[in-house]
TORDOLO-676835 format. One record per residue (C-alpha): x, y, z; residue in three letters; chain; residue number from 1. Coordinates in Angstrom, 2 decimals. Example, Ala and Ser with C-alpha at 12.3 -4.5 7.8 and 13.67 -1.06 7.14 Angstrom:
! TORDOLO-676835
[[12.30 -4.50 7.80] 'Ala' 'A' 1]
[[13.67 -1.06 7.14] 'Ser' 'A' 2]
***
This chain:
! TORDOLO-676835
[[0.00 0.00 0.00] 'Met' 'A' 1]
[[1.76 3.14 -1.24] 'Ile' 'A' 2]
[[0.31 6.63 -1.44] 'Asp' 'A' 3]
[[2.62 8.12 -4.03] 'Ala' 'A' 4]
[[2.80 9.78 -7.43] 'Leu' 'A' 5]
[[5.20 8.97 -10.25] 'Val' 'A' 6]
[[5.27 11.37 -13.20] 'Val' 'A' 7]
[[6.87 10.17 -16.44] 'Ile' 'A' 8]
[[6.94 12.84 -19.13] 'Gly' 'A' 9]
[[9.11 13.37 -22.16] 'Gly' 'A' 10]
[[9.18 13.34 -25.91] 'Ser' 'A' 11]
[[7.23 11.11 -28.23] 'Thr' 'A' 12]
[[8.75 7.69 -29.03] 'Ala' 'A' 13]
[[10.97 7.86 -25.93] 'Ser' 'A' 14]
[[9.50 4.76 -24.29] 'Gly' 'A' 15]
[[7.30 6.47 -21.69] 'Lys' 'A' 16]
[[4.51 3.89 -21.87] 'Ser' 'A' 17]
[[6.92 0.98 -21.53] 'Thr' 'A' 18]
[[8.56 2.53 -18.49] 'Leu' 'A' 19]
[[5.20 3.44 -16.93] 'Ala' 'A' 20]
[[3.99 -0.13 -17.36] 'Leu' 'A' 21]
[[7.13 -1.53 -15.73] 'Ala' 'A' 22]
[[6.89 0.88 -12.77] 'Val' 'A' 23]
[[3.17 0.21 -12.30] 'Ala' 'A' 24]
[[3.73 -3.52 -12.41] 'Arg' 'A' 25]
[[6.57 -3.40 -9.87] 'Ala' 'A' 26]
[[4.72 -1.07 -7.47] 'Leu' 'A' 27]
[[1.19 -2.43 -8.00] 'Asp' 'A' 28]
[[0.26 0.95 -9.41] 'Gly' 'A' 29]
[[-2.16 2.45 -11.92] 'Val' 'A' 30]
[[-1.07 4.00 -15.23] 'Val' 'A' 31]
[[-2.82 7.32 -15.87] 'Val' 'A' 32]
[[-2.77 8.99 -19.28] 'Asn' 'A' 33]
[[-1.45 12.55 -19.72] 'Ala' 'A' 34]
[[-1.38 12.60 -23.52] 'Asp' 'A' 35]
[[-4.05 14.73 -25.21] 'Ser' 'A' 36]
[[-4.18 12.59 -28.35] 'Gln' 'A' 37]
[[-4.58 9.35 -26.41] 'Gln' 'A' 38]
[[-7.67 10.75 -24.70] 'Leu' 'A' 39]
[[-9.63 10.12 -27.90] 'Phe' 'A' 40]
[[-11.64 6.94 -28.35] 'Gln' 'A' 41]
[[-10.66 6.77 -32.00] 'Asp' 'A' 42]
[[-7.35 5.90 -33.64] 'Leu' 'A' 43]
[[-5.68 3.89 -30.86] 'Pro' 'A' 44]
[[-3.00 2.63 -33.25] 'Ile' 'A' 45]
[[-2.17 6.02 -34.75] 'Leu' 'A' 46]
[[-2.00 7.62 -31.29] 'Thr' 'A' 47]
[[0.20 4.80 -29.92] 'Ala' 'A' 48]
[[-2.16 3.98 -27.08] 'Arg' 'A' 49]
[[-1.27 1.06 -24.80] 'Pro' 'A' 50]
[[-2.43 -2.23 -26.29] 'Thr' 'A' 51]
[[-5.15 -4.42 -24.76] 'Pro' 'A' 52]
[[-2.36 -6.74 -23.64] 'Ala' 'A' 53]
[[-0.70 -3.87 -21.77] 'Asp' 'A' 54]
[[-3.99 -2.86 -20.18] 'Glu' 'A' 55]
[[-4.48 -6.42 -18.97] 'Ala' 'A' 56]
[[-1.25 -6.27 -16.95] 'Val' 'A' 57]
[[-2.11 -3.25 -14.77] 'Val' 'A' 58]
[[-5.05 -0.83 -14.64] 'Pro' 'A' 59]
[[-4.92 2.01 -17.18] 'His' 'A' 60]
[[-7.02 5.14 -16.81] 'Arg' 'A' 61]
[[-8.07 8.04 -19.09] 'Leu' 'A' 62]
[[-7.29 6.31 -22.36] 'Tyr' 'A' 63]
[[-9.98 6.59 -25.02] 'Gly' 'A' 64]
[[-12.39 8.67 -22.96] 'Val' 'A' 65]
[[-13.27 11.47 -25.42] 'Leu' 'A' 66]
[[-15.37 11.30 -28.58] 'Ala' 'A' 67]
[[-14.03 12.79 -31.80] 'Ala' 'A' 68]
[[-16.01 15.99 -31.35] 'Asp' 'A' 69]
[[-14.97 16.59 -27.73] 'Glu' 'A' 70]
[[-12.26 19.16 -27.14] 'Gln' 'A' 71]
[[-9.35 18.10 -24.93] 'Pro' 'A' 72]
[[-7.96 20.85 -22.72] 'Ser' 'A' 73]
[[-5.84 21.25 -19.63] 'Val' 'A' 74]
[[-8.87 22.11 -17.50] 'Gly' 'A' 75]
[[-10.84 19.15 -18.76] 'Arg' 'A' 76]
[[-7.94 16.80 -18.13] 'Trp' 'A' 77]
[[-7.57 18.08 -14.56] 'Leu' 'A' 78]
[[-11.27 17.47 -14.01] 'Thr' 'A' 79]
[[-10.91 13.93 -15.33] 'Leu' 'A' 80]
[[-7.70 13.10 -13.48] 'Val' 'A' 81]
[[-8.69 14.37 -10.03] 'Glu' 'A' 82]
[[-11.12 11.52 -9.19] 'Pro' 'A' 83]
[[-8.71 8.99 -10.70] 'Val' 'A' 84]
[[-5.92 10.12 -8.38] 'Leu' 'A' 85]
[[-8.32 10.20 -5.44] 'Ala' 'A' 86]
[[-9.29 6.60 -6.17] 'Ala' 'A' 87]
[[-5.62 5.58 -6.32] 'Cys' 'A' 88]
[[-5.01 7.19 -2.94] 'Arg' 'A' 89]
[[-8.06 5.51 -1.43] 'Ala' 'A' 90]
[[-6.79 2.14 -2.67] 'Glu' 'A' 91]
[[-3.22 2.82 -1.54] 'Gly' 'A' 92]
[[-1.91 2.35 -5.07] 'Arg' 'A' 93]
[[0.62 4.72 -6.62] 'Pro' 'A' 94]
[[-0.50 6.64 -9.70] 'Ala' 'A' 95]
[[1.96 6.57 -12.58] 'Ile' 'A' 96]
[[0.97 9.58 -14.66] 'Val' 'A' 97]
[[2.58 9.48 -18.08] 'Thr' 'A' 98]
[[2.35 11.37 -21.33] 'Gly' 'A' 99]
[[3.94 13.93 -23.56] 'Gly' 'A' 100]
[[1.44 16.77 -23.13] 'Thr' 'A' 101]
[[3.61 18.97 -20.97] 'Gly' 'A' 102]
[[0.85 21.45 -20.13] 'Leu' 'A' 103]
[[-1.12 18.68 -18.44] 'Tyr' 'A' 104]
[[1.82 17.70 -16.27] 'Leu' 'A' 105]
[[2.64 21.31 -15.46] 'His' 'A' 106]
[[-0.97 21.91 -14.35] 'Ala' 'A' 107]
[[-0.89 18.72 -12.29] 'Leu' 'A' 108]
[[2.23 19.77 -10.40] 'Leu' 'A' 109]
[[1.73 23.55 -10.27] 'His' 'A' 110]
[[-2.00 24.09 -10.70] 'Gly' 'A' 111]
[[-3.68 26.28 -13.31] 'Met' 'A' 112]
[[-6.02 29.25 -13.40] 'Pro' 'A' 113]
[[-9.71 28.38 -13.53] 'Glu' 'A' 114]
[[-10.92 28.60 -17.11] 'Met' 'A' 115]
[[-14.48 28.95 -18.39] 'Pro' 'A' 116]
[[-16.32 26.31 -20.39] 'Glu' 'A' 117]
[[-16.92 27.47 -23.96] 'Ile' 'A' 118]
[[-20.40 26.67 -25.34] 'Pro' 'A' 119]
[[-20.10 24.11 -28.12] 'Ala' 'A' 120]
[[-22.14 26.15 -30.60] 'Asp' 'A' 121]
[[-19.96 29.23 -30.06] 'Leu' 'A' 122]
[[-16.77 27.21 -30.45] 'Arg' 'A' 123]
[[-18.05 25.57 -33.65] 'Ser' 'A' 124]
[[-19.16 28.84 -35.23] 'Ser' 'A' 125]
[[-15.91 30.64 -34.39] 'Leu' 'A' 126]
[[-13.77 27.81 -35.69] 'Arg' 'A' 127]
[[-15.79 27.55 -38.89] 'Ala' 'A' 128]
[[-15.36 31.30 -39.38] 'Trp' 'A' 129]
[[-11.63 31.13 -38.60] 'Ala' 'A' 130]
[[-11.12 28.52 -41.32] 'Glu' 'A' 131]
[[-12.27 31.06 -43.92] 'Arg' 'A' 132]
[[-9.90 33.87 -42.93] 'Ile' 'A' 133]
[[-6.22 34.43 -42.34] 'Asp' 'A' 134]
[[-4.36 35.11 -39.12] 'Gly' 'A' 135]
[[-4.31 38.86 -39.67] 'Ala' 'A' 136]
[[-8.11 39.04 -39.81] 'Ala' 'A' 137]
[[-8.39 36.84 -36.73] 'Leu' 'A' 138]
[[-5.92 39.07 -34.89] 'His' 'A' 139]
[[-7.86 42.17 -35.93] 'Glu' 'A' 140]
[[-11.12 40.81 -34.54] 'Arg' 'A' 141]
[[-9.44 39.84 -31.28] 'Leu' 'A' 142]
[[-7.92 43.33 -31.02] 'Ala' 'A' 143]
[[-11.41 44.83 -31.13] 'Met' 'A' 144]
[[-12.74 42.52 -28.40] 'Arg' 'A' 145]
[[-9.62 41.93 -26.26] 'Asp' 'A' 146]
[[-6.76 44.34 -27.00] 'Pro' 'A' 147]
[[-4.73 43.04 -24.05] 'Val' 'A' 148]
[[-4.46 39.50 -25.44] 'Met' 'A' 149]
[[-4.11 40.75 -29.01] 'Ala' 'A' 150]
[[-1.04 42.72 -27.94] 'Ala' 'A' 151]
[[0.49 39.53 -26.51] 'Arg' 'A' 152]
[[-0.13 37.30 -29.52] 'Leu' 'A' 153]
[[1.25 37.24 -33.05] 'Arg' 'A' 154]
[[-1.11 37.07 -36.06] 'Pro' 'A' 155]
[[0.54 33.76 -36.97] 'Ser' 'A' 156]
[[-0.43 32.18 -33.63] 'Asp' 'A' 157]
[[-3.92 31.26 -34.80] 'Thr' 'A' 158]
[[-4.69 28.62 -32.16] 'Gln' 'A' 159]
[[-4.02 30.97 -29.25] 'Arg' 'A' 160]
[[-5.79 33.83 -31.00] 'Leu' 'A' 161]
[[-8.85 31.65 -31.44] 'Leu' 'A' 162]
[[-8.72 30.50 -27.82] 'Arg' 'A' 163]
[[-8.55 34.10 -26.58] 'Ala' 'A' 164]
[[-11.43 35.07 -28.84] 'Leu' 'A' 165]
[[-13.56 32.15 -27.62] 'Glu' 'A' 166]
[[-13.04 33.20 -24.01] 'Val' 'A' 167]
[[-13.87 36.87 -24.48] 'Val' 'A' 168]
[[-16.89 36.09 -26.66] 'Glu' 'A' 169]
[[-18.21 33.54 -24.14] 'Ala' 'A' 170]
[[-17.58 35.51 -20.95] 'Thr' 'A' 171]
[[-17.02 39.14 -21.81] 'Gly' 'A' 172]
[[-13.71 38.96 -19.91] 'Arg' 'A' 173]
[[-10.20 38.91 -21.29] 'Ser' 'A' 174]
[[-8.31 35.63 -21.18] 'Leu' 'A' 175]
[[-5.64 37.64 -19.35] 'Ala' 'A' 176]
[[-8.06 38.20 -16.47] 'Glu' 'A' 177]
[[-8.83 34.50 -16.25] 'Trp' 'A' 178]
[[-5.13 33.63 -16.31] 'Gln' 'A' 179]
[[-4.43 35.97 -13.38] 'Glu' 'A' 180]
[[-7.11 34.40 -11.17] 'Ala' 'A' 181]
[[-6.14 32.07 -8.26] 'Pro' 'A' 182]
[[-4.79 28.76 -9.52] 'Arg' 'A' 183]
[[-6.71 25.52 -9.31] 'Arg' 'A' 184]
[[-4.66 22.83 -7.59] 'Cys' 'A' 185]
[[-5.66 19.24 -6.97] 'Ile' 'A' 186]
[[-4.44 17.25 -3.93] 'Pro' 'A' 187]
[[-1.31 15.22 -4.60] 'Leu' 'A' 188]
[[0.63 12.73 -2.47] 'Pro' 'A' 189]
[[3.66 14.10 -0.68] 'Glu' 'A' 190]
[[5.83 11.25 -1.95] 'Arg' 'A' 191]
[[6.62 11.89 -5.61] 'Arg' 'A' 192]
[[9.09 10.98 -8.29] 'Leu' 'A' 193]
[[9.34 12.86 -11.59] 'Gly' 'A' 194]
[[11.15 11.71 -14.72] 'Ile' 'A' 195]
[[11.45 13.31 -18.17] 'Ala' 'A' 196]
[[12.64 10.97 -20.92] 'Leu' 'A' 197]
[[14.48 13.21 -23.39] 'Leu' 'A' 198]
[[16.68 11.07 -25.64] 'Pro' 'A' 199]
[[18.55 13.02 -28.33] 'Pro' 'A' 200]
[[17.26 13.32 -31.91] 'Pro' 'A' 201]
[[19.80 10.79 -33.17] 'Ala' 'A' 202]
[[18.10 8.20 -30.96] 'Val' 'A' 203]
[[14.46 9.27 -31.20] 'Val' 'A' 204]
[[14.14 10.13 -34.90] 'Asn' 'A' 205]
[[14.83 6.62 -36.23] 'Pro' 'A' 206]
[[12.35 5.29 -33.66] 'Arg' 'A' 207]
[[9.69 7.70 -34.92] 'Ile' 'A' 208]
[[10.09 6.36 -38.45] 'Glu' 'A' 209]
[[10.19 2.73 -37.30] 'Ala' 'A' 210]
[[7.10 3.20 -35.13] 'Arg' 'A' 211]
[[5.24 4.73 -38.06] 'Leu' 'A' 212]
[[5.98 1.65 -40.13] 'Glu' 'A' 213]
[[4.68 -0.57 -37.31] 'Val' 'A' 214]
[[1.52 1.55 -37.06] 'Met' 'A' 215]
[[0.83 1.25 -40.77] 'Leu' 'A' 216]
[[1.40 -2.49 -40.77] 'Lys' 'A' 217]
[[-0.77 -2.77 -37.66] 'Gly' 'A' 218]
[[-3.81 -1.11 -39.21] 'Gly' 'A' 219]
[[-3.45 2.66 -38.76] 'Ala' 'A' 220]
[[-4.64 3.39 -42.28] 'Leu' 'A' 221]
[[-7.65 1.14 -41.86] 'Glu' 'A' 222]
[[-8.66 2.79 -38.59] 'Glu' 'A' 223]
[[-8.45 6.21 -40.25] 'Val' 'A' 224]
[[-10.69 4.94 -43.05] 'Glu' 'A' 225]
[[-13.18 3.61 -40.49] 'Thr' 'A' 226]
[[-13.22 6.94 -38.65] 'Leu' 'A' 227]
[[-13.79 8.91 -41.86] 'Leu' 'A' 228]
[[-16.64 6.62 -42.86] 'Gln' 'A' 229]
[[-18.29 7.17 -39.48] 'Arg' 'A' 230]
[[-17.33 10.81 -39.11] 'Arg' 'A' 231]
[[-16.72 12.43 -42.52] 'Pro' 'A' 232]
[[-16.16 15.69 -40.63] 'Asp' 'A' 233]
[[-13.26 14.26 -38.59] 'Ala' 'A' 234]
[[-10.79 16.72 -40.14] 'Leu' 'A' 235]
[[-12.88 19.61 -38.83] 'Arg' 'A' 236]
[[-13.13 18.17 -35.31] 'Leu' 'A' 237]
[[-10.63 18.16 -32.43] 'Pro' 'A' 238]
[[-9.36 14.80 -33.75] 'Thr' 'A' 239]
[[-7.79 16.73 -36.64] 'Ala' 'A' 240]
[[-4.84 17.50 -34.34] 'Lys' 'A' 241]
[[-3.87 13.82 -34.17] 'Ile' 'A' 242]
[[-0.51 13.43 -35.86] 'His' 'A' 243]
[[-0.84 11.70 -39.21] 'Gly' 'A' 244]
[[-4.61 11.88 -39.56] 'Leu' 'A' 245]
[[-4.60 14.50 -42.32] 'Arg' 'A' 246]
[[-1.87 12.76 -44.28] 'Glu' 'A' 247]
[[-3.49 9.34 -44.10] 'Leu' 'A' 248]
[[-6.83 10.86 -45.06] 'Ala' 'A' 249]
[[-5.13 12.44 -48.08] 'Ala' 'A' 250]
[[-3.58 9.06 -48.91] 'Leu' 'A' 251]
[[-7.00 7.40 -48.82] 'Leu' 'A' 252]
[[-8.40 10.15 -51.04] 'Gln' 'A' 253]
[[-5.61 9.75 -53.58] 'Gly' 'A' 254]
[[-4.12 13.19 -52.91] 'Arg' 'A' 255]
[[-0.87 11.82 -51.47] 'Leu' 'A' 256]
[[1.24 8.78 -52.23] 'Gly' 'A' 257]
[[2.28 6.39 -49.49] 'Leu' 'A' 258]
[[5.93 7.46 -49.33] 'Glu' 'A' 259]
[[5.04 11.14 -49.42] 'Glu' 'A' 260]
[[2.52 10.63 -46.61] 'Ala' 'A' 261]
[[5.08 8.79 -44.49] 'Lys' 'A' 262]
[[7.71 11.48 -45.01] 'Arg' 'A' 263]
[[5.25 14.21 -44.06] 'Ser' 'A' 264]
[[4.05 12.41 -40.92] 'Ile' 'A' 265]
[[7.58 11.57 -39.77] 'Ala' 'A' 266]
[[8.73 15.18 -40.29] 'Ala' 'A' 267]
[[5.74 16.48 -38.33] 'Gln' 'A' 268]
[[6.39 14.14 -35.41] 'Ile' 'A' 269]
[[10.13 14.91 -35.39] 'Arg' 'A' 270]
[[9.30 18.61 -35.05] 'Gln' 'A' 271]
[[6.86 17.81 -32.26] 'Tyr' 'A' 272]
[[9.51 15.79 -30.40] 'Ala' 'A' 273]
[[11.92 18.71 -30.74] 'Lys' 'A' 274]
[[9.38 21.10 -29.20] 'Arg' 'A' 275]
[[8.72 18.62 -26.40] 'Gln' 'A' 276]
[[12.41 18.36 -25.52] 'Arg' 'A' 277]
[[12.69 22.15 -25.32] 'Thr' 'A' 278]
[[9.46 22.52 -23.36] 'Trp' 'A' 279]
[[10.21 19.91 -20.71] 'Phe' 'A' 280]
[[13.71 21.25 -20.10] 'Arg' 'A' 281]
[[12.51 24.83 -19.63] 'His' 'A' 282]
[[9.05 24.45 -18.13] 'Gln' 'A' 283]
[[9.41 21.35 -15.92] 'Leu' 'A' 284]
[[13.03 21.34 -14.77] 'Pro' 'A' 285]
[[11.98 19.57 -11.57] 'Glu' 'A' 286]
[[11.49 16.38 -13.57] 'Leu' 'A' 287]
[[14.79 14.53 -13.64] 'Gln' 'A' 288]
[[15.92 14.48 -17.28] 'Ser' 'A' 289]
[[17.01 11.15 -18.69] 'Met' 'A' 290]
[[18.72 10.88 -22.07] 'Ala' 'A' 291]
[[18.07 7.14 -22.22] 'Ala' 'A' 292]
[[14.99 5.34 -23.56] 'Leu' 'A' 293]
[[12.22 4.13 -21.30] 'Gly' 'A' 294]
[[12.39 0.63 -22.74] 'Asp' 'A' 295]
[[16.06 0.32 -21.85] 'Ser' 'A' 296]
[[16.42 -2.49 -19.30] 'Ala' 'A' 297]
[[19.16 -0.65 -17.40] 'Ser' 'A' 298]
[[17.10 2.53 -17.16] 'Leu' 'A' 299]
[[14.04 0.62 -15.98] 'Arg' 'A' 300]
[[16.09 -1.00 -13.23] 'Gln' 'A' 301]
[[17.54 2.37 -12.18] 'Ala' 'A' 302]
[[14.11 4.03 -12.11] 'Ile' 'A' 303]
[[12.56 1.18 -10.16] 'Leu' 'A' 304]
[[15.37 1.34 -7.59] 'Ala' 'A' 305]
[[14.90 5.09 -7.31] 'Met' 'A' 306]
[[11.13 4.69 -6.94] 'Ala' 'A' 307]
[[11.42 2.08 -4.21] 'Arg' 'A' 308]
[[13.88 4.27 -2.30] 'Glu' 'A' 309]
[[12.00 7.58 -2.60] 'Arg' 'A' 310]
[[8.44 6.31 -2.32] 'Leu' 'A' 311]
[[8.85 3.76 0.45] 'Ala' 'A' 312]
***
């Protein structure tokens, strides 16, 4: 019976899931997802979710819990994870929170300002409008409604511009005001261990390409086809942010060849891994950085020894 928290963050393809599974198995813990793309019910292969075999070894939580049209966010994840962590504490089982969405882990460890819920119809109408204009027009509209946030954001930063516009349209208050409000913090165990797996590009990049090949052989293209048949609007939904979905949809529609699609997906994920490495080093320095891979036997042994010593 251990009341403890293990956080395993890091870049994509660094072996986080493998390490989390090993730690959970050794400590009789529960693996908890902190990856925004793995929250979706759809595309488990393309999002590299744990397999059914993995989930049979130890309990896994918050995988596949959102529909394609549900918007993942930091606030929503905190709402989902709080009762999961409370249940782990009640059972005396350590929670092994793992994922590459750094904002989720930062909010878990440091809290976050309370944010308003955006009505679905407002979000849909604003996003549909934003698709028809450029960043300069979006920035101009935000400047009229929220000059404070417009001054902080570049016209090229369309996602943050749209988020700020949603907030001010929904609440009449600047996103800056919401961000300055008292932070929301959820109760955490005092005993904690934090790891960031940040192998160098020379190690991770070949793994990204190899994993993509495994995904395609394992049915990633077929699951994209199934999603598009069920939800033809999937590329206009929050699922559109899933790495590789647009390229594989273009492949199915004959607008991209297989090799071109693979090159595009691999390049996109390499860039994402680069941003993750930078983000974790600067924003979560309290996580102990590891240059090794999470599926390295020697690293697993070292982490398990560290966990047993610190969390006992």
